Each structure stands twice: as structure tokens, then as C-alpha cells.
C-alpha positions in Angstrom: -0.9 84.2 86.6 1.2 87.3 86.2 4.2 87.1 83.8 6.9 89.4 82.6 9.5 89.4 79.8 13.2 90.0 80.3 15.2 90.2 77.1 18.6 88.5 77.5 19.7 87.2 74.1 18.1 86.0 70.9 15.9 84.0 73.2 13.7 85.9 75.6 13.0 84.3 79.0 9.4 84.4 80.0 9.0 84.1 83.7 5.6 82.9 85.0 4.8 82.9 88.7 2.9 79.9 89.9 0.6 80.1 92.9 3.2 78.5 95.2 5.7 81.4 94.3 7.8 79.1 92.1 9.2 80.7 89.0 9.0 78.8 85.7 11.0 79.9 82.7 9.9 79.6 79.1 12.2 80.4 76.1 10.7 82.6 73.4 12.8 83.0 70.2 13.9 86.0 68.1 14.2 88.8 70.6 16.7 91.6 70.5 20.2 91.0 71.9 20.7 94.1 74.0 21.7 93.2 77.5 23.5 89.9 77.2 26.9 89.4 78.9 28.8 86.5 77.6 31.7 84.8 79.5 35.0 84.3 77.8 35.9 80.7 77.1 39.3 79.3 77.8 39.9 78.9 74.0 40.3 82.6 73.6 43.0 82.8 76.3 45.5 81.4 73.7 45.2 84.8 71.8 46.6 86.8 74.7 49.5 88.9 73.4 52.6 89.2 75.6 54.6 92.3 76.1 57.7 90.8 74.5 55.6 90.0 71.4 54.4 93.6 71.2 57.9 95.0 71.7 59.2 93.0 68.8 56.9 94.9 66.4 57.8 98.4 67.7 60.4 100.3 65.6 63.8 101.0 67.0 64.0 104.0 69.3 65.3 107.3 68.0 68.6 108.3 69.6 69.2 112.0 70.0 72.9 112.5 70.8 74.4 115.6 72.3 75.5 118.2 69.7 77.2 120.7 72.0 80.9 121.7 72.4 81.1 121.1 76.2 80.4 117.7 77.9 80.5 117.3 81.7 80.4 113.8 83.0 78.8 112.5 79.7 76.1 115.3 79.6 76.4 117.6 76.6 75.5 121.2 76.8 72.8 121.0 74.0 70.9 118.6 71.8 70.3 119.0 68.1 66.9 120.5 67.2 66.8 118.8 63.7 63.6 116.8 63.2 64.3 113.1 62.6 62.5 111.7 59.6 61.5 108.6 61.5 59.0 110.7 63.5 57.2 112.1 60.5 53.5 111.5 60.9 53.9 110.8 64.7 54.6 114.3 66.0 54.6 117.8 64.6 58.1 119.2 63.9 57.1 122.3 65.9 56.3 120.3 69.0 59.5 118.3 68.6 61.6 121.5 68.3 59.8 123.0 71.4 60.5 120.0 73.5 64.2 119.9 72.5 64.4 123.7 73.1 63.1 123.2 76.7 65.8 120.6 77.3 68.4 122.8 75.8 67.3 125.7 78.0 67.6 123.6 81.1 71.1 122.5 80.1 72.0 126.1 79.2 70.9 127.2 82.7 72.7 124.5 84.7 75.8 123.3 82.7 77.9 126.6 82.9 77.8 126.4 86.7 78.9 122.8 86.5 81.8 123.7 84.3 83.0 126.4 86.8 82.8 124.0 89.7 84.6 121.4 87.7 87.5 123.8 87.0 87.7 124.9 90.6 87.6 121.2 91.7 90.4 120.2 89.3 92.6 123.1 90.6 92.1 122.1 94.2 92.0 118.3 93.6 95.5 117.7 94.9 95.0 119.6 98.1 91.5 118.1 98.9 92.4 114.5 97.8 89.6 114.6 95.2 86.8 115.8 97.6 86.6 119.1 95.7 85.0 117.2 92.8 81.9 116.3 94.9 80.0 119.5 94.2 80.3 118.9 90.4 79.0 115.4 90.8 76.1 116.6 92.9 75.3 119.4 90.5 75.5 117.1 87.5 73.1 114.7 89.2 70.7 117.6 89.9 70.8 118.6 86.2 70.0 115.0 85.1 67.2 114.9 87.5 65.7 118.1 86.3 65.9 116.8 82.7 64.2 113.6 83.8 61.4 115.6 85.3 61.1 117.8 82.3 60.9 114.8 80.0 58.3 113.1 82.2 56.2 116.3 82.1 56.5 116.3 78.3 55.5 112.6 78.1 52.4 113.2 80.3 51.4 116.3 78.5 51.8 115.1 74.9 53.9 112.2 73.9 52.2 109.3 75.7 49.0 110.3 73.8 50.9 110.0 70.6 52.4 106.6 71.4 56.0 107.9 72.2 58.1 107.9 75.3 61.1 110.3 75.8 63.8 109.5 78.3 67.4 110.4 79.2 69.6 107.3 78.9 73.2 106.5 79.3 74.9 104.9 76.2 78.3 104.0 75.2 79.9 106.4 72.6 80.4 105.0 69.1 83.9 106.5 68.8 85.3 105.5 72.3 84.7 103.6 75.4 83.3 106.7 77.2 79.7 106.9 78.3 77.3 109.7 77.2 73.8 110.7 77.9 71.3 110.7 75.0 67.6 111.3 74.6 65.8 108.1 73.6 62.5 108.5 71.9 60.8 105.1 72.2 57.7 103.9 70.4 55.1 102.6 72.8 53.5 99.2 71.8 49.9 99.3 70.7 47.8 97.0 72.9 44.9 95.2 71.5 41.8 97.1 72.6 39.3 94.5 71.4 39.9 92.4 74.5 38.2 93.2 77.7 40.1 93.9 80.9 
């Protein structure tokens, strides 16, 4: 009667072939536990953590307000490159300054053109019944879109690996009812990695 061992858990199953090709299993104790796959029980499903629960333990996002002297439709012409103390230990100050400098370079390239079109649009506004402001609105949308793309590239390149997410967001000004665009630096929640998919 041929037999073979197949280690599965602390117990090893010994399969013995009988003459009629039936397989009999015999348990042998104290074998190595190296290829056992256990099924999760329903009791462990109570420990599943929801996204709302994870978001509660994330710190408040860092708000980077515009620090420039020109604002066109809520978008300032530059952001401050000063390193916030909340990000200490999360990201290097040099990386932060490089990212903000890239955003400022994009604004420096696009916003002067927007201001020129805004002045021309305001001068011709009475004659064109407000249609002369459309180019400024389209250029401002294009500038916001390019900043969104730049921040997504930065997120994919570095910040998602560090547990941060940068985005351009519209917020109400503290001093008035006007809206402004700010850079929000959000902390991504840490998911429990000890649970299987």
C-alpha cells in the first residue's frame, strides 16, 4: 500500500491508497505549519474599520492661502513658500518648497495674461454686454486645470507615498464673503494592513 505525507497544519494528513482506489486519511500530530490557509470567521468581521472612523483620526488639513498682491477670480498670483510646522517629519522642507515653487511658476506664467484680458474685458464690457469677460473666465479655468494637473503629478510622484494629498480647493475668505482658491494638504488615513483583501 503506497502512502504519502502532505503537511497542512500542526496535524499532517497521511493518505493511504487502498486496493479499490479509495483514499483513507489518518492524522499525524506535531508537523510544521507551513502551507495552511485558514478561512476568516464571521466574528472577525466586527473589527472592520470604516472610512469615516479612519478620517476621524486624521489631523486637520493644512491650508495654504494665496500670498500674492493680485487675485483674479479668487486665484492669487503666488502661494507662500514658508514651511508649515505641522508637516515636520512628514515631508522635507526642500521638497515642500520645490512643489510650491512649481505652482508659483505656473501662476507666474498664466496670471499676467489673465489680468491683461480682464482689463480689456472691463473696458469693453459695456459695448459687448459682458461677453468680453468670457476669455478671462476661460483662461482662469485653464490655469486652475493646469494647477490641478501639476498637483496630481506631485501627489503621484511623492506625496501619496508619504501619506499626503495636495489639492486646489475653493474656500470662503475669513475676512469677507468672497471665495478664494487655496492649496489643501490633506493627511491620508492609514489603513490596517494586517487584514487580508
